[in-house]
C-alpha positions, 0 to 999 in steps of 0.5 A: 500499500502506498504511503501518504506524501504529507501529514493529515490536516485538521479539516474533518475526520472523514478524510482519513477514514474515506482513504482507508476504506477506498484503499481497502476496496481497491478503488483508485482516487481517479475511479472514485472521483469518476463515480462521484461525478456520474452520481452528480457530485462535481469534484476535481482531483485536487479537491478530492485529494484535499478532502482525503488529506483532511485539508478541506471539509467534505460537504454532506453531499460528498459524504453521502455519495462517497458512502454510497460508492463504497457501500458503507454507512455514512456513520462508518466514515466518521 
């Protein structure tokens, strides 16, 4: 498993958990971003990377869509 280049920020807790779950399921960032866009969640790679790195706060819509893609409950992201 690839290690992070930078430390986590303090944006919110979901970023670290989303990254862990995404990697456990073998989904690349690019694939997750594409799936998010198909589900109507407009996000670019830079913004998503900042979300996982806890540099920016995830919106409620993003959290809902990511949980759906990862097939987990919203609660499990926190």
